[in-house]
N, C-alpha and C positions, 0 to 999 in steps of 0.2 A: 630427713632433712638432708639438705645439701651443706658440703663443706665449706667453708669460707676460705677464698683465694688469699692465701698469706700476703703475696705481692701486692695484691689490689687493695686489700684493705690497709696494709702499711702505707702504700702511696697515698690513700685517700685521707687517713687520718693526718698524715705529713703535711699535704696540700692545705687542708681545712686549718690546721695548728699554724702553719708558716702564714696564711693570710690572715686569720686573728692576731697572730703576735703583730704582723705589720699594721694593722689597724690599730692595735694598743700603742705602737709607737707613733703613730701618726696623731691619733688622739691626744698622748701625752705631750707632742711637738705643740699643737694647737692648743689645748686646753689642760695645762698642767694640773690646776688648781682643781679641777673636775676631777682629773684621773685620780689625783692622789685623794680626795675627799671619797671617791667611789671605792679604792682598795681599801682605805681605812673601815668602811662598813664592812667589807668582805672579811678582813682579819677581825671582825669582832670587837672594834673599839681599841685595839692597838695602834697607838700614831705612829703611823710611817714618816710622817712629814720631816723629821730630824735626818731620816738616812737616805732623803731622797735627793737626786740633783736636778739641778735646774737647765742642765744640757746635756744633750745626747749627741754624740758623734755619729755619723753615717758609717763609719767604721764598727762601731759598736752595735749598731742596728743589723749590719749586715752578718757580723760574727754571732749575733743573737739569733738572726734566722737562720742562718746554716745549723746550730746548735739545735733549735726548736725542730728543723726539719727531720735531722738525724734522730733525735730522740723520739719524735712522734711517729716516725717510720718504725723503729724498733717496738714501741710500744703497741702501734696498730699490729704489726705483724706478730707480737706475741699474745694479743688478744684473740687474733685468728687461730693460733697454734693452741691456744687454751680452749677455744669453744670447739675446734675441731675434736681435740683429744675429749672433752666431755661430752660431746655428740655423737661418739661412736662408743659411749658407754664407760669410759675411763680404763678401757683395756684391762 
C-alpha cells in the first residue's frame, strides 16, 4: 500500500472541518433552538442550554474558523504520519 501524503491529508481534513464549522455557525445563527436541541442529543442528555449564548459575533466565528483549520490540519497530518508508520510495519 502507498503512503498517505501528510500535507494533503492535513489540508483536506482542515478544509472539510472548516466548512463544517462554518455551516454549524450559520445553522446556529439561523436556527439556534434547533442546533441547541441537536447538541443536547449528542451529549447524551446533558442540557447545554444554560451555557449557550444567543449572539455570535463575526469576529468569534472567524477566530473559531482559524482555530478549527489549524487544529484539523495538525490532526489530519498526524493521522497520515501514524498511518504511514504502521503501514511500514511499525519499524
